[in-house]
C-alpha positions as CSV (number, residue, x, y, z in Angstrom):
1,M,6.3,-1.4,-9.1
2,L,2.9,-1.0,-7.8
3,R,1.4,2.4,-6.9
4,F,-0.9,3.1,-4.0
5,R,-2.3,6.1,-2.4
6,V,-4.5,7.2,0.7
7,A,-8.2,6.6,0.0
8,D,-10.9,8.9,1.1
9,D,-11.6,6.9,4.2
10,G,-8.0,7.1,5.2
11,G,-7.1,3.6,4.3
12,L,-4.7,2.7,1.4
13,V,-5.8,1.6,-2.1
14,A,-4.0,0.3,-5.1
15,D,-4.2,3.0,-7.7
16,P,-1.9,2.7,-10.7
17,V,-2.7,6.1,-12.3
18,G,-4.9,7.9,-9.9
19,P,-4.6,11.5,-8.8
20,G,-2.8,12.8,-5.8
21,R,0.2,11.8,-3.9
22,G,1.3,8.1,-4.3
23,A,3.7,5.6,-3.1
24,Y,5.3,2.5,-4.6
25,L,6.0,-1.1,-3.6
26,H,7.9,-3.7,-5.6
27,R,6.0,-6.6,-7.0
28,S,7.7,-8.8,-4.5
29,T,5.7,-10.5,-1.7
30,A,8.8,-10.0,0.5
31,C,8.6,-6.4,0.1
32,W,4.8,-6.4,0.9
33,E,5.6,-8.2,4.1
34,R,8.1,-5.8,5.2
35,F,5.8,-2.9,4.4
36,A,2.9,-4.4,6.4
37,A,5.2,-5.1,9.4
38,R,6.4,-1.6,9.8
39,K,4.6,1.2,11.6
40,G,4.7,5.0,11.5
41,V,5.1,7.5,8.6
42,V,5.3,6.4,4.9
43,P,7.5,9.3,3.8
44,S,6.4,9.4,0.3
45,L,2.8,9.9,1.5
46,R,3.8,12.2,4.1
47,R,1.4,10.6,6.6
48,N,1.3,8.1,9.4
49,V,-0.3,4.8,8.2
50,D,-1.2,2.2,11.0
51,R,-0.3,-1.5,10.6
52,A,-3.9,-2.4,10.0
53,A,-4.3,-0.3,7.0
54,R,-1.0,-1.6,5.7
55,G,-2.1,-5.1,6.1
56,R,-5.4,-4.6,4.3
57,L,-3.5,-3.1,1.2
58,V,-1.1,-6.2,1.2
59,Q,-4.2,-8.5,1.5
60,S,-5.8,-6.9,-1.5
61,L,-2.4,-7.1,-3.4
62,R,-2.4,-10.7,-2.6
63,E,-5.8,-11.4,-3.9
64,S,-5.3,-9.5,-7.0
65,A,-2.0,-11.3,-7.5
66,K,-3.8,-14.7,-7.3
67,E,-6.4,-13.6,-10.0
68,E,-3.5,-13.0,-12.6
């Protein structure tokens, strides 16, 4: 599972051990795509997250997966 949280600027950032409320995604690109396509509240973050922020997180996950 990949942990992420809300960044100080309101975006989303991958954060495996950081402080604060976090949410998780499977390591599957299919899961990432479903997450990016949704809109509205992310229940575990208790916050509304727009599609653009979701898309940026998914893009950063893809880039880091290519590096591995």
